[in-house]
N, CA, C and O atoms as CSV, one atom per row, in Angstrom:
chain,resi,resn,atom,element,x,y,z
A,1,UNK,N,N,115.792,135.935,91.260
A,1,UNK,CA,C,115.109,136.560,92.590
A,1,UNK,C,C,115.422,135.976,94.352
A,1,UNK,O,O,116.133,136.371,95.276
A,2,UNK,N,N,114.171,134.521,94.085
A,2,UNK,CA,C,114.592,133.471,94.736
A,2,UNK,C,C,115.317,133.335,95.778
A,2,UNK,O,O,115.054,133.281,96.979
A,3,UNK,N,N,116.330,133.282,95.139
A,3,UNK,CA,C,117.276,133.088,96.051
A,3,UNK,C,C,117.994,134.417,96.896
A,3,UNK,O,O,118.574,134.247,97.969
A,4,UNK,N,N,117.830,136.014,96.109
A,4,UNK,CA,C,117.487,137.332,96.930
A,4,UNK,C,C,116.217,137.480,98.064
A,4,UNK,O,O,116.280,138.238,99.032
A,5,UNK,N,N,115.179,136.700,97.781
A,5,UNK,CA,C,114.403,137.625,98.807
A,5,UNK,C,C,114.253,136.213,99.952
A,5,UNK,O,O,113.673,136.425,101.017
A,6,UNK,N,N,114.808,134.789,99.656
A,6,UNK,CA,C,114.593,133.440,100.529
A,6,UNK,C,C,116.666,134.707,101.086
A,6,UNK,O,O,116.104,135.750,101.421
A,7,UNK,N,N,117.402,134.854,101.177
A,7,UNK,CA,C,118.113,135.208,101.160
A,7,UNK,C,C,118.171,136.821,102.583
A,7,UNK,O,O,118.825,136.939,103.619
A,8,UNK,N,N,117.345,137.580,102.031
A,8,UNK,CA,C,116.458,138.570,102.823
A,8,UNK,C,C,115.824,137.986,103.657
A,8,UNK,O,O,116.526,137.887,104.663
A,9,UNK,N,N,114.752,137.484,103.813
A,9,UNK,CA,C,114.748,136.183,105.028
A,9,UNK,C,C,115.177,135.767,106.110
A,9,UNK,O,O,114.611,135.664,107.198
A,10,UNK,N,N,116.182,135.531,105.799
A,10,UNK,CA,C,117.003,135.506,106.595
A,10,UNK,C,C,116.922,133.043,106.560
A,10,UNK,O,O,117.126,132.097,107.320
A,11,UNK,N,N,116.497,133.315,105.134
A,11,UNK,CA,C,115.886,131.396,104.993
A,11,UNK,C,C,117.546,131.037,103.993
A,11,UNK,O,O,118.458,130.221,104.133
A,12,UNK,N,N,117.298,131.963,103.169
A,12,UNK,CA,C,118.513,131.221,102.374
A,12,UNK,C,C,120.112,131.852,102.773
A,12,UNK,O,O,120.120,132.903,103.414
A,13,UNK,N,N,121.561,131.171,102.370
A,13,UNK,CA,C,122.668,131.478,102.219
A,13,UNK,C,C,123.498,130.892,101.157
A,13,UNK,O,O,123.675,129.860,100.509
A,14,UNK,N,N,124.141,132.757,101.409
A,14,UNK,CA,C,125.417,132.587,100.314
A,14,UNK,C,C,126.037,131.514,100.275
A,14,UNK,O,O,126.378,131.127,99.158
A,15,UNK,N,N,126.427,130.590,101.598
A,15,UNK,CA,C,127.411,128.635,101.487
A,15,UNK,C,C,126.979,128.783,102.598
A,15,UNK,O,O,127.018,129.653,103.468
A,16,UNK,N,N,126.310,127.248,102.385
A,16,UNK,CA,C,125.865,125.964,103.242
A,16,UNK,C,C,126.607,124.922,103.167
A,16,UNK,O,O,127.038,125.044,102.020
A,17,UNK,N,N,127.072,123.959,103.588
A,17,UNK,CA,C,127.626,123.302,104.011
A,17,UNK,C,C,126.894,122.584,103.855
A,17,UNK,O,O,125.909,122.680,104.586
A,18,UNK,N,N,126.915,121.523,102.900
A,18,UNK,CA,C,125.757,120.581,102.615
A,18,UNK,C,C,126.726,119.136,102.382
A,18,UNK,O,O,127.765,119.231,101.728
A,19,UNK,N,N,126.332,117.909,102.924
A,19,UNK,CA,C,126.398,116.788,101.885
A,19,UNK,C,C,125.779,116.530,100.644
A,19,UNK,O,O,124.932,117.365,100.328
A,20,UNK,N,N,126.039,115.267,99.570
A,20,UNK,CA,C,125.953,115.366,98.406
A,20,UNK,C,C,124.088,114.400,98.788
A,20,UNK,O,O,124.366,113.469,99.545
A,21,UNK,N,N,122.745,114.398,98.539
A,21,UNK,CA,C,121.785,113.744,98.715
A,21,UNK,C,C,121.808,112.735,98.265
A,21,UNK,O,O,122.510,112.609,97.262
A,22,UNK,N,N,121.128,111.643,98.735
A,22,UNK,CA,C,120.969,110.400,98.269
A,22,UNK,C,C,119.616,110.553,97.704
A,22,UNK,O,O,118.485,110.807,98.118
A,23,UNK,N,N,120.310,110.242,96.377
A,23,UNK,CA,C,118.829,109.246,95.634
A,23,UNK,C,C,118.276,109.059,96.391
A,23,UNK,O,O,118.502,108.779,97.569
A,24,UNK,N,N,116.986,109.259,95.511
A,24,UNK,CA,C,114.973,108.901,96.005
A,24,UNK,C,C,115.395,107.556,96.747
A,24,UNK,O,O,115.213,107.348,97.946
A,25,UNK,N,N,116.188,106.380,95.539
A,25,UNK,CA,C,115.796,105.505,95.543
A,25,UNK,C,C,116.257,104.887,96.248
A,25,UNK,O,O,115.733,103.983,96.899
A,26,UNK,N,N,117.311,105.241,96.265
A,26,UNK,CA,C,118.595,105.457,98.119
A,26,UNK,C,C,118.023,105.622,98.880
A,26,UNK,O,O,118.524,105.112,99.882
A,27,UNK,N,N,116.394,106.489,99.233
A,27,UNK,CA,C,116.960,106.609,100.329
A,27,UNK,C,C,115.121,106.338,100.811
A,27,UNK,O,O,114.624,107.429,101.090
A,28,UNK,N,N,114.152,105.227,100.942
A,28,UNK,CA,C,113.756,105.200,101.762
A,28,UNK,C,C,113.351,103.720,102.969
A,28,UNK,O,O,112.457,102.877,103.031
A,29,UNK,N,N,114.722,104.094,103.862
A,29,UNK,CA,C,114.837,103.627,105.074
A,29,UNK,C,C,114.145,103.992,106.006
A,29,UNK,O,O,113.688,105.135,106.000
A,30,UNK,N,N,113.932,103.256,106.880
A,30,UNK,CA,C,113.065,103.448,108.063
A,30,UNK,C,C,113.004,104.608,108.722
A,30,UNK,O,O,112.089,104.826,109.517
A,31,UNK,N,N,114.417,105.905,108.357
A,31,UNK,CA,C,114.780,106.610,108.881
A,31,UNK,C,C,115.829,107.491,107.307
A,31,UNK,O,O,117.059,107.468,107.342
A,32,UNK,N,N,115.049,108.183,106.077
A,32,UNK,CA,C,115.596,109.059,106.203
A,32,UNK,C,C,116.789,109.956,105.834
A,32,UNK,O,O,116.520,111.093,105.446
A,33,UNK,N,N,117.753,109.674,105.891
A,33,UNK,CA,C,118.731,110.910,105.026
A,33,UNK,C,C,118.764,112.343,105.340
A,33,UNK,O,O,119.979,112.541,105.348
A,34,UNK,N,N,118.523,112.834,105.456
A,34,UNK,CA,C,118.155,114.777,105.324
A,34,UNK,C,C,120.649,115.711,104.690
A,34,UNK,O,O,121.828,115.703,105.046
A,35,UNK,N,N,120.158,115.974,104.162
A,35,UNK,CA,C,121.162,116.944,103.912
A,35,UNK,C,C,121.048,118.596,104.582
A,35,UNK,O,O,120.051,118.978,105.195
A,36,UNK,N,N,121.725,119.076,104.441
A,36,UNK,CA,C,121.577,120.831,104.438
A,36,UNK,C,C,120.950,120.994,102.817
A,36,UNK,O,O,119.863,121.546,102.647
A,37,UNK,N,N,121.575,120.575,101.918
A,37,UNK,CA,C,120.413,121.103,100.199
A,37,UNK,C,C,119.090,120.310,100.295
A,37,UNK,O,O,118.365,120.359,99.302
A,38,UNK,N,N,118.601,119.447,101.565
A,38,UNK,CA,C,117.501,118.810,101.300
A,38,UNK,C,C,116.426,119.508,102.487
A,38,UNK,O,O,115.198,119.595,102.487
A,39,UNK,N,N,117.483,119.967,103.503
A,39,UNK,CA,C,116.848,120.015,104.686
A,39,UNK,C,C,115.077,121.425,104.117
A,39,UNK,O,O,113.904,121.096,104.296
A,40,UNK,N,N,115.402,122.442,103.661
A,40,UNK,CA,C,113.582,123.356,103.372
A,40,UNK,C,C,113.030,122.655,102.823
A,40,UNK,O,O,111.839,122.825,103.084
A,41,UNK,N,N,113.339,120.956,101.331
A,41,UNK,CA,C,112.753,120.701,100.724
A,41,UNK,C,C,111.236,118.925,102.327
A,41,UNK,O,O,110.048,118.623,102.441
A,42,UNK,N,N,112.313,118.606,102.843
A,42,UNK,CA,C,111.821,118.104,103.812
A,42,UNK,C,C,111.232,118.899,104.912
A,42,UNK,O,O,110.002,118.914,104.892
A,43,UNK,N,N,111.728,119.486,105.755
A,43,UNK,CA,C,111.139,120.342,106.400
A,43,UNK,C,C,110.266,121.225,106.485
A,43,UNK,O,O,109.240,121.095,107.153
A,44,UNK,N,N,110.655,122.537,105.615
A,44,UNK,CA,C,109.554,123.518,105.837
A,44,UNK,C,C,108.539,122.948,104.160
A,44,UNK,O,O,107.444,122.438,103.923
A,45,UNK,N,N,109.064,123.161,103.811
A,45,UNK,CA,C,107.724,122.025,102.041
A,45,UNK,C,C,107.171,121.264,101.888
A,45,UNK,O,O,106.503,121.085,100.869
A,46,UNK,N,N,107.217,120.731,102.574
A,46,UNK,CA,C,106.203,118.979,102.837
A,46,UNK,C,C,104.980,119.274,103.030
A,46,UNK,O,O,104.606,120.334,102.527
A,47,UNK,N,N,104.197,118.635,103.632
A,47,UNK,CA,C,102.208,118.789,104.210
A,47,UNK,C,C,102.712,117.360,105.523
A,47,UNK,O,O,102.170,117.404,106.627
A,48,UNK,N,N,103.614,116.356,105.250
A,48,UNK,CA,C,104.017,115.779,106.467
A,48,UNK,C,C,103.788,116.021,107.487
A,48,UNK,O,O,103.153,117.010,107.850
A,49,UNK,N,N,104.333,115.027,108.305
A,49,UNK,CA,C,105.281,115.553,110.465
A,49,UNK,C,C,106.474,115.267,109.591
A,49,UNK,O,O,106.594,114.512,108.626
A,50,UNK,N,N,107.618,116.353,110.396
A,50,UNK,CA,C,109.227,115.871,110.491
A,50,UNK,C,C,109.640,115.767,110.903
A,50,UNK,O,O,110.081,116.846,111.297
A,51,UNK,N,N,110.417,114.369,111.723
A,51,UNK,CA,C,111.078,114.079,113.476
A,51,UNK,C,C,112.228,113.855,112.701
A,51,UNK,O,O,112.360,113.051,111.778
A,52,UNK,N,N,113.025,114.620,113.151
A,52,UNK,CA,C,114.795,114.422,113.048
A,52,UNK,C,C,115.297,114.941,114.287
A,52,UNK,O,O,115.155,115.736,115.216
A,53,UNK,N,N,116.410,113.418,113.404
A,53,UNK,CA,C,117.785,113.394,115.135
A,53,UNK,C,C,119.079,114.690,114.130
A,53,UNK,O,O,119.129,114.935,112.925
A,54,UNK,N,N,119.732,115.110,115.017
A,54,UNK,CA,C,121.140,115.761,114.682
A,54,UNK,C,C,121.593,115.083,115.140
A,54,UNK,O,O,121.191,114.456,116.120
A,55,UNK,N,N,122.894,114.949,114.410
A,55,UNK,CA,C,124.041,113.855,115.290
A,55,UNK,C,C,124.972,114.085,114.655
A,55,UNK,O,O,124.740,114.394,113.486
A,56,UNK,N,N,126.548,114.044,115.144
A,56,UNK,CA,C,127.262,113.628,115.176
A,56,UNK,C,C,127.994,112.709,114.879
A,56,UNK,O,O,128.040,111.957,115.852
A,57,UNK,N,N,128.955,112.124,113.603
A,57,UNK,CA,C,129.283,110.962,114.350
A,57,UNK,C,C,130.155,110.119,114.769
A,57,UNK,O,O,130.310,108.913,114.581
A,58,UNK,N,N,130.933,111.219,115.604
A,58,UNK,CA,C,131.703,111.145,116.714
A,58,UNK,C,C,131.692,111.129,118.199
A,58,UNK,O,O,132.616,110.931,118.988
A,59,UNK,N,N,130.136,111.443,118.444
A,59,UNK,CA,C,128.706,111.272,119.273
A,59,UNK,C,C,129.212,110.185,120.265
A,59,UNK,O,O,129.130,109.021,119.874
A,60,UNK,N,N,129.725,110.422,121.500
A,60,UNK,CA,C,128.631,108.610,122.170
A,60,UNK,C,C,127.398,108.220,122.067
A,60,UNK,O,O,126.849,107.198,121.655
A,61,UNK,N,N,126.744,110.099,122.912
A,61,UNK,CA,C,125.590,109.583,122.943
A,61,UNK,C,C,124.525,109.179,121.815
A,61,UNK,O,O,123.536,108.460,121.954
A,62,UNK,N,N,124.923,109.742,120.819
A,62,UNK,CA,C,124.318,110.372,118.837
A,62,UNK,C,C,124.208,108.756,118.511
A,62,UNK,O,O,123.271,108.339,117.830
A,63,UNK,N,N,125.404,107.714,119.133
A,63,UNK,CA,C,125.775,106.369,118.434
A,63,UNK,C,C,124.807,105.558,119.244
A,63,UNK,O,O,124.205,104.644,118.681
A,64,UNK,N,N,124.440,106.010,121.519
A,64,UNK,CA,C,123.420,104.935,121.619
A,64,UNK,C,C,122.050,105.298,121.403
A,64,UNK,O,O,121.231,104.399,121.210
A,65,UNK,N,N,121.668,106.603,121.411
A,65,UNK,CA,C,120.897,106.694,120.081
A,65,UNK,C,C,120.090,106.607,119.189
A,65,UNK,O,O,118.922,106.995,119.191
A,66,UNK,N,N,120.842,105.942,118.140
A,66,UNK,CA,C,120.749,105.282,116.770
A,66,UNK,C,C,119.433,104.346,117.319
A,66,UNK,O,O,118.331,104.571,116.817
A,67,UNK,N,N,119.591,103.168,118.481
A,67,UNK,CA,C,118.841,101.984,117.663
A,67,UNK,C,C,117.199,102.172,118.524
A,67,UNK,O,O,116.165,101.525,118.365
A,68,UNK,N,N,117.516,103.370,119.487
A,68,UNK,CA,C,116.402,104.000,119.631
A,68,UNK,C,C,115.664,104.956,118.566
A,68,UNK,O,O,114.478,104.726,118.332
A,69,UNK,N,N,116.199,105.831,118.024
A,69,UNK,CA,C,115.781,105.956,116.838
A,69,UNK,C,C,115.432,105.531,115.616
A,69,UNK,O,O,114.638,106.006,114.804
A,70,UNK,N,N,116.085,104.626,115.581
A,70,UNK,CA,C,115.472,103.501,114.660
A,70,UNK,C,C,113.991,102.511,114.605
A,70,UNK,O,O,113.381,102.198,113.582
A,71,UNK,N,N,113.542,102.035,116.444
A,71,UNK,CA,C,112.915,101.729,116.324
A,71,UNK,C,C,111.894,102.458,116.080
A,71,UNK,O,O,111.061,102.183,115.217
A,72,UNK,N,N,111.855,103.672,116.977
A,72,UNK,CA,C,110.831,104.729,116.217
A,72,UNK,C,C,109.894,104.568,114.742
A,72,UNK,O,O,108.698,104.515,114.457
A,73,UNK,N,N,111.208,104.527,114.007
A,73,UNK,CA,C,110.576,104.951,112.355
A,73,UNK,C,C,109.955,103.282,111.800
A,73,UNK,O,O,108.986,102.961,111.111
A,74,UNK,N,N,110.895,102.595,112.393
A,74,UNK,CA,C,110.496,100.501,112.106
A,74,UNK,C,C,108.744,101.158,113.339
A,74,UNK,O,O,107.746,101.862,113.184
A,75,UNK,N,N,109.201,100.565,114.117
A,75,UNK,CA,C,107.141,101.044,114.462
A,75,UNK,C,C,106.523,101.601,114.301
A,75,UNK,O,O,105.345,101.258,114.408
A,76,UNK,N,N,107.101,103.613,113.706
A,76,UNK,CA,C,105.417,103.953,112.611
A,76,UNK,C,C,105.626,103.039,111.960
A,76,UNK,O,O,104.821,102.263,112.475
A,77,UNK,N,N,106.393,102.134,110.705
A,77,UNK,CA,C,105.862,102.149,109.807
A,77,UNK,C,C,105.620,100.138,109.316
A,77,UNK,O,O,105.670,99.332,108.387
A,78,UNK,N,N,105.274,100.347,111.212
A,78,UNK,CA,C,104.873,98.384,111.124
A,78,UNK,C,C,103.408,98.378,111.555
A,78,UNK,O,O,102.693,97.409,111.300
A,79,UNK,N,N,102.794,99.834,112.438
A,79,UNK,CA,C,102.317,100.497,112.563
A,79,UNK,C,C,101.027,100.925,111.907
A,79,UNK,O,O,99.839,100.766,112.185
A,80,UNK,N,N,101.807,101.633,110.764
A,80,UNK,CA,C,100.694,101.866,109.277
A,80,UNK,C,C,100.812,100.403,108.539
A,80,UNK,O,O,100.219,100.169,107.487
A,81,UNK,N,N,101.717,99.363,109.268
A,81,UNK,CA,C,100.795,98.716,108.383
A,81,UNK,C,C,99.438,97.366,108.674
A,81,UNK,O,O,98.870,96.571,107.925
A,82,UNK,N,N,99.375,97.608,109.836
A,82,UNK,CA,C,98.751,96.597,110.982
A,82,UNK,C,C,97.294,97.473,111.474
A,82,UNK,O,O,96.564,96.877,112.267
A,83,UNK,N,N,96.998,98.449,111.150
A,83,UNK,CA,C,96.719,99.467,110.554
A,83,UNK,C,C,96.109,100.218,109.324
A,83,UNK,O,O,97.021,100.892,108.845
A,84,UNK,N,N,95.423,100.319,108.897
A,84,UNK,CA,C,95.070,100.769,108.035
A,84,UNK,C,C,94.427,101.519,107.533
A,84,UNK,O,O,94.415,101.610,106.305
A,85,UNK,N,N,93.254,102.753,108.783
A,85,UNK,CA,C,93.018,103.323,108.515
A,85,UNK,C,C,94.395,104.904,109.717
A,85,UNK,O,O,94.432,106.042,110.185
A,86,UNK,N,N,94.825,104.182,109.609
A,86,UNK,CA,C,96.471,104.916,109.997
A,86,UNK,C,C,97.197,105.955,109.165
A,86,UNK,O,O,97.999,105.587,108.307
A,87,UNK,N,N,96.952,107.225,109.380
A,87,UNK,CA,C,97.446,107.857,107.780
A,87,UNK,C,C,98.858,108.275,108.348
A,87,UNK,O,O,99.042,109.489,108.432
A,88,UNK,N,N,99.870,107.451,108.745
A,88,UNK,CA,C,100.826,107.591,108.755
A,88,UNK,C,C,101.488,109.221,107.936
A,88,UNK,O,O,101.909,108.874,106.833
A,89,UNK,N,N,101.636,110.334,108.066
A,89,UNK,CA,C,101.911,111.487,106.695
A,89,UNK,C,C,103.431,112.237,109.003
A,89,UNK,O,O,103.123,113.127,109.795
A,90,UNK,N,N,104.634,111.364,109.059
A,90,UNK,CA,C,105.586,111.754,109.579
A,90,UNK,C,C,106.030,110.822,108.744
A,90,UNK,O,O,105.663,109.801,108.162
A,91,UNK,N,N,107.371,111.847,108.951
A,91,UNK,CA,C,108.465,111.627,108.539
A,91,UNK,C,C,109.609,111.507,109.901
A,91,UNK,O,O,109.846,112.405,110.709
A,92,UNK,N,N,110.129,110.322,109.875
A,92,UNK,CA,C,111.487,110.479,110.493
A,92,UNK,C,C,113.248,110.112,109.319
A,92,UNK,O,O,113.574,109.358,108.402
A,93,UNK,N,N,113.928,111.303,110.222
A,93,UNK,CA,C,114.363,111.547,109.640
A,93,UNK,C,C,115.432,112.062,110.297
A,93,UNK,O,O,115.147,113.120,110.859
A,94,UNK,N,N,116.983,111.580,110.489
A,94,UNK,CA,C,118.629,112.906,110.761
A,94,UNK,C,C,119.048,112.806,109.389
A,94,UNK,O,O,118.880,112.318,108.271
A,95,UNK,N,N,120.131,114.073,110.670
A,95,UNK,CA,C,121.485,114.678,109.168
A,95,UNK,C,C,122.317,114.381,110.334
A,95,UNK,O,O,122.080,114.280,111.538
A,96,UNK,N,N,123.256,114.282,109.684
A,96,UNK,CA,C,125.015,114.420,110.426
A,96,UNK,C,C,125.193,116.488,110.251
A,96,UNK,O,O,125.547,117.137,109.267
A,97,UNK,N,N,124.867,116.862,111.332
A,97,UNK,CA,C,125.325,118.097,111.460
A,97,UNK,C,C,126.859,118.640,111.737
A,97,UNK,O,O,127.373,119.749,111.588
A,98,UNK,N,N,127.303,117.525,112.149
A,98,UNK,CA,C,128.236,118.204,111.288
A,98,UNK,C,C,128.958,118.852,109.813
A,98,UNK,O,O,128.935,120.010,109.396
A,99,UNK,N,N,129.626,117.559,109.195
A,99,UNK,CA,C,129.217,117.613,107.962
A,99,UNK,C,C,127.570,119.105,106.875
A,99,UNK,O,O,127.738,119.729,105.827
A,100,UNK,N,N,126.443,119.085,107.688
A,100,UNK,CA,C,125.291,120.174,107.190
A,100,UNK,C,C,125.580,121.013,107.776
A,100,UNK,O,O,125.338,121.145,108.975
A,101,UNK,N,N,125.841,121.354,107.467
A,101,UNK,CA,C,124.654,123.389,108.274
A,101,UNK,C,C,123.729,123.737,108.247
A,101,UNK,O,O,123.139,124.071,107.219
A,102,UNK,N,N,123.115,123.792,109.826
A,102,UNK,CA,C,121.843,123.839,109.897
A,102,UNK,C,C,121.777,125.002,111.098
A,102,UNK,O,O,122.808,125.420,111.625
A,103,UNK,N,N,120.332,125.515,111.501
A,103,UNK,CA,C,120.270,126.207,112.233
A,103,UNK,C,C,119.323,126.097,113.014
A,103,UNK,O,O,118.904,124.971,113.283
A,104,UNK,N,N,118.518,127.693,113.801
A,104,UNK,CA,C,117.575,127.276,114.882
A,104,UNK,C,C,117.094,126.272,114.967
A,104,UNK,O,O,115.903,126.330,114.662
A,105,UNK,N,N,117.651,124.656,115.430
A,105,UNK,CA,C,117.795,123.115,115.762
A,105,UNK,C,C,117.121,123.394,117.212
A,105,UNK,O,O,117.792,124.031,118.024
A,106,UNK,N,N,115.448,122.816,117.679
A,106,UNK,CA,C,114.921,122.722,118.776
A,106,UNK,C,C,114.750,121.183,118.865
A,106,UNK,O,O,114.018,120.524,118.127
A,107,UNK,N,N,115.686,120.599,120.076
A,107,UNK,CA,C,115.808,119.496,120.472
A,107,UNK,C,C,115.051,119.036,122.144
A,107,UNK,O,O,114.978,119.414,123.313
A,108,UNK,N,N,114.489,117.678,120.955
A,108,UNK,CA,C,113.217,117.284,122.254
A,108,UNK,C,C,113.556,116.194,122.942
A,108,UNK,O,O,114.711,115.809,122.760
A,109,UNK,N,N,112.746,115.450,123.839
A,109,UNK,CA,C,113.009,114.032,124.302
A,109,UNK,C,C,113.471,112.483,123.341
A,109,UNK,O,O,112.915,112.245,122.269
A,110,UNK,N,N,114.591,111.504,123.954
A,110,UNK,CA,C,114.540,110.686,123.517
A,110,UNK,C,C,114.973,109.174,124.164
A,110,UNK,O,O,116.095,108.684,124.296
A,111,UNK,N,N,114.159,108.845,124.378
A,111,UNK,CA,C,112.968,107.768,124.144
A,111,UNK,C,C,112.205,107.138,123.437
A,111,UNK,O,O,111.759,107.814,122.510
A,112,UNK,N,N,111.944,106.365,123.468
A,112,UNK,CA,C,110.418,105.822,121.268
A,112,UNK,C,C,109.453,105.993,123.011
A,112,UNK,O,O,108.739,106.995,122.961
A,113,UNK,N,N,109.371,105.469,123.984
A,113,UNK,CA,C,107.427,106.998,124.115
A,113,UNK,C,C,107.377,107.751,124.084
A,113,UNK,O,O,106.435,108.305,123.518
A,114,UNK,N,N,108.516,108.510,124.769
A,114,UNK,CA,C,108.332,110.156,124.810
A,114,UNK,C,C,108.004,110.514,123.254
A,114,UNK,O,O,106.941,110.893,122.763
A,115,UNK,N,N,109.128,110.297,122.706
A,115,UNK,CA,C,109.415,110.357,121.313
A,115,UNK,C,C,107.952,110.530,120.357
A,115,UNK,O,O,107.818,111.611,119.783
A,116,UNK,N,N,106.806,109.423,120.175
A,116,UNK,CA,C,106.069,109.430,120.248
A,116,UNK,C,C,104.828,109.807,120.755
A,116,UNK,O,O,103.867,110.099,120.042
A,117,UNK,N,N,104.826,109.809,122.297
A,117,UNK,CA,C,103.820,110.441,123.259
A,117,UNK,C,C,104.371,112.326,122.374
A,117,UNK,O,O,103.614,113.275,122.579
A,118,UNK,N,N,105.524,112.519,121.594
A,118,UNK,CA,C,105.631,113.932,121.385
A,118,UNK,C,C,104.832,114.376,120.053
A,118,UNK,O,O,104.155,115.332,119.673
A,119,UNK,N,N,105.302,113.125,119.557
A,119,UNK,CA,C,104.928,113.358,117.980
A,119,UNK,C,C,102.801,113.269,118.081
A,119,UNK,O,O,102.090,113.624,117.141
A,120,UNK,N,N,102.351,112.820,119.190
A,120,UNK,CA,C,100.665,112.589,118.647
A,120,UNK,C,C,100.841,113.879,119.762
A,120,UNK,O,O,101.678,114.313,118.970
A,121,UNK,N,N,100.835,114.804,120.761
A,121,UNK,CA,C,100.964,115.788,120.767
A,121,UNK,C,C,101.029,116.687,119.786
A,121,UNK,O,O,99.958,117.002,119.265
A,122,UNK,N,N,101.970,117.162,119.417
A,122,UNK,CA,C,102.418,117.769,118.219
A,122,UNK,C,C,101.337,117.365,116.771
A,122,UNK,O,O,100.641,118.266,116.303
A,123,UNK,N,N,101.311,116.432,116.368
A,123,UNK,CA,C,100.115,115.943,114.776
A,123,UNK,C,C,98.785,116.229,115.156
A,123,UNK,O,O,98.136,117.066,114.529
A,124,UNK,N,N,98.235,115.518,116.277
A,124,UNK,CA,C,97.155,115.660,116.770
A,124,UNK,C,C,97.256,113.930,115.554
A,124,UNK,O,O,96.496,114.134,114.608
A,125,UNK,N,N,97.879,112.625,115.433
A,125,UNK,CA,C,98.622,112.570,115.451
A,125,UNK,C,C,97.300,110.846,115.776
A,125,UNK,O,O,98.062,109.944,116.124
A,126,UNK,N,N,96.649,110.601,115.765
A,126,UNK,CA,C,95.973,109.209,115.750
A,126,UNK,C,C,96.073,107.699,116.509
A,126,UNK,O,O,95.353,106.713,116.351
A,127,UNK,N,N,97.565,107.952,117.640
A,127,UNK,CA,C,98.303,106.479,117.614
A,127,UNK,C,C,97.538,106.441,119.695
A,127,UNK,O,O,97.232,107.165,120.642
A,128,UNK,N,N,97.634,104.843,119.182
A,128,UNK,CA,C,97.021,104.261,120.606
A,128,UNK,C,C,98.671,104.015,121.174
A,128,UNK,O,O,99.325,103.232,120.485
A,129,UNK,N,N,99.170,104.452,122.028
A,129,UNK,CA,C,100.348,104.191,122.280
A,129,UNK,C,C,100.988,102.906,123.498
A,129,UNK,O,O,102.079,102.997,124.060
A,130,UNK,N,N,99.974,101.746,123.690
A,130,UNK,CA,C,99.731,101.086,124.112
A,130,UNK,C,C,100.188,100.287,123.127
A,130,UNK,O,O,101.156,99.532,123.218
A,131,UNK,N,N,99.371,100.479,122.013
A,131,UNK,CA,C,99.361,98.988,121.126
A,131,UNK,C,C,100.915,99.441,120.481
A,131,UNK,O,O,101.642,98.692,119.828
A,132,UNK,N,N,101.124,100.460,120.745
A,132,UNK,CA,C,102.521,101.214,119.422
A,132,UNK,C,C,103.520,100.497,120.040
A,132,UNK,O,O,104.376,100.115,119.242
A,133,UNK,N,N,103.740,100.127,121.392
A,133,UNK,CA,C,104.517,99.946,122.099
A,133,UNK,C,C,104.500,98.139,122.520
A,133,UNK,O,O,105.359,97.304,122.803
A,134,UNK,N,N,103.344,98.149,122.401
A,134,UNK,CA,C,103.412,96.358,122.084
A,134,UNK,C,C,103.920,95.567,120.562
A,134,UNK,O,O,104.387,94.446,120.358
A,135,UNK,N,N,103.762,96.119,120.116
A,135,UNK,CA,C,103.819,96.263,118.504
A,135,UNK,C,C,105.406,95.087,118.042
A,135,UNK,O,O,106.528,95.327,117.594
A,136,UNK,N,N,104.827,94.086,118.372
A,136,UNK,CA,C,106.280,92.684,117.958
A,136,UNK,C,C,106.623,92.836,116.125
A,136,UNK,O,O,106.242,92.544,114.992
A,137,UNK,N,N,107.742,93.597,117.027
A,137,UNK,CA,C,109.060,93.928,115.281
A,137,UNK,C,C,109.636,92.931,115.404
A,137,UNK,O,O,110.859,93.074,115.411
A,138,UNK,N,N,109.189,91.695,115.536
A,138,UNK,CA,C,109.460,90.738,114.554
A,138,UNK,C,C,108.472,89.549,113.508
A,138,UNK,O,O,108.703,88.546,112.833
A,139,UNK,N,N,107.654,90.131,113.769
A,139,UNK,CA,C,105.972,90.334,112.660
A,139,UNK,C,C,107.199,90.584,112.233
A,139,UNK,O,O,107.902,89.608,112.497
A,140,UNK,N,N,108.160,91.924,111.378
A,140,UNK,CA,C,108.858,92.651,110.410
A,140,UNK,C,C,109.596,91.366,109.270
A,140,UNK,O,O,110.016,90.238,109.527
A,141,UNK,N,N,109.543,91.873,108.403
A,141,UNK,CA,C,110.375,92.164,107.438
A,141,UNK,C,C,111.780,92.496,107.941
A,141,UNK,O,O,112.066,93.692,108.001
A,142,UNK,N,N,112.954,91.338,108.416
A,142,UNK,CA,C,114.107,91.875,108.681
A,142,UNK,C,C,115.183,92.351,107.921
A,142,UNK,O,O,116.107,92.995,108.418
A,143,UNK,N,N,115.085,92.010,106.536
A,143,UNK,CA,C,115.407,93.923,106.428
A,143,UNK,C,C,115.057,94.677,105.188
A,143,UNK,O,O,114.604,94.164,104.165
A,144,UNK,N,N,115.357,96.186,105.412
A,144,UNK,CA,C,114.956,97.108,104.121
A,144,UNK,C,C,115.247,96.479,103.460
A,144,UNK,O,O,115.924,95.451,103.479
A,145,UNK,N,N,114.414,97.415,102.248
A,145,UNK,CA,C,114.782,96.825,100.983
A,145,UNK,C,C,116.544,98.175,100.434
A,145,UNK,O,O,116.963,98.309,99.285
A,146,UNK,N,N,117.191,98.967,101.851
A,146,UNK,CA,C,118.258,98.885,100.423
A,146,UNK,C,C,118.478,99.551,101.731
A,146,UNK,O,O,117.609,100.288,102.197
A,147,UNK,N,N,119.945,99.260,102.535
A,147,UNK,CA,C,120.119,100.128,103.182
A,147,UNK,C,C,120.706,101.553,103.492
A,147,UNK,O,O,121.436,102.245,102.783
A,148,UNK,N,N,120.054,101.877,105.081
A,148,UNK,CA,C,120.755,103.118,104.791
A,148,UNK,C,C,122.106,103.854,104.603
A,148,UNK,O,O,122.338,103.922,105.810
A,149,UNK,N,N,123.351,104.556,103.952
A,149,UNK,CA,C,124.844,104.814,103.756
A,149,UNK,C,C,124.785,105.412,105.003
A,149,UNK,O,O,125.799,105.898,105.503
């Protein structure tokens, strides 16, 4: 019944190409790995605000953008540690758009400054942008608990 109602509403698909989701214990880096089968869970059925990088593994522009995107995730995590009253209700995620079928994708800015400004505007998140950009990432632990796959 849930599938039929979702299919009729255009929210569920008869077939959708998806990679296998990572177990949650391995998906705890700065950037969450999202696949088509977990997309709705992260994007629509979640109380948090989500910023997603849609990428193609072969794309040079996507490859160049990856460090910028990881930096946003690292800075958000460190900002939450330094400012305990900051409510970090933001998920930074990425999805391989070649191996996962996703539809109706909005595309936004592609610099650390613009992404954080966009997050603040869209989520009413109280981030001091200058403080955020001036965070010393050397204060952070060198490695994440688990490597992203």
